[in-house]
Steps between C-alpha positions, in 0.01 A plus 500: 500500500332830602685832418553761769378858457526810710276753331198532277439798280146565408367703224192707581258612219369196312646270768314539811267801388360688194430863597283472803399143453673226697589196288306206672703326760787746512463632855465158643806367296701791620436406859588146428834622339582713802452195733812346350696791622649560159616856423257682267527806291241641254660608191306705247535711182190700590566868434145634497508577864768550778601241745292659767183495293562154374552385861170669597322326221629157598403560862154624407421182300610266780875412462720514821817639332751734667607803295866411527422160338418676171786573242395686201646617167441852624724422790772378263459790269541746794804335609657530147392873488668571829823309411537695173364819623240499212238789453224316304221616282232246628237308298360335800152497656411782735430234764865391490670852506530508887801258456676779311346812633816643653706492165611820318262611214760709314797407281356161434739232379290186485174367386320256727220289356256294698132399441325832449198483279405851546857619397539283174378769267685678218610813692643302797672249281651773281626689800672172621641446141650840498666467837657164390633667175661765719687213699255395768529146620185279420405298798227253488346408828419172322406403149189281545319431181155481669327450832174374651226749596151417615377565154753287321863529369635843444827646339787541729778758486715290286340614168559863586857439613561311171351793305739760676792249438416476119463871458801605684742212424547477883487171691302534831647363824233289678501466872214265596421138419635325310837657576743298703596793717133525600474145629833521669428818681178339640694196612773706654250656733410140619866379521421217236680383207320439167524128504316490832202700400180451302313766285125474455335700226248516211743648238711219340760736372527779763440292811596145431741538209688783668527324830611177356769677295624650823513141652164476695242237487196638300131414538256638241135534602210478259329817620528874424670563150580127446403376156504128403847406373688770679706236679653415158625854440781474750818302522563334751146389552318583826598279792115453533182648339223532756127572455521782749696641802336242740640214293838658476518521866395132526773407266762683699399346832489149342831537301738726693653515849518837654835609650448588872 
């Protein structure tokens, strides 16, 4: 008997594109998925650029995606900062700073860490270390171990967050995938419960593992950062392992009934 779903959450980098390269078949597959009238949200841990710049990139390479369909870990981080009235020292990429440009720059009481290769040097990390020792909250936009670039796999921010945790004895609070609050916030926008949603992504732990622990169905794609055997790293196992996004969409259309 087919299961009913109301929403599909889709990872971006490594799932439908890598930098400015479209993963083959993804544009056509997205059109096929939209034809089912299922609700769609693009959920990403990308912190190297703002949502506006990310949307511009996706549009430029051929995707028909509305800006409001994108839910980023930067958005989740900003919501947390506003809720707690935090004033963070930011280790984030310059291209992402427009999400936080109106925040105070004095009397800082938090450290915010995203993917910021140009900021991960001794001086910046030492400054962050000192703020944390003085009582600042350590907020990790996410703790990804690595990610896929056009030239291969590259270190994610998780290694640098772990270094700050080790040196300060402070545990970071993460806000992006695989946190349950991230998935639930994305689904809340769509008015859908976890059991009636599917997550598609290339990260076995952060995309699929986190989603399934939250109650969603999870489809792992063998593109982007995927490495052979990744599906065995998570429990429960992925609902389905697809060669790519196009096959993931085919599986959804053949296996699930979309709530109307």
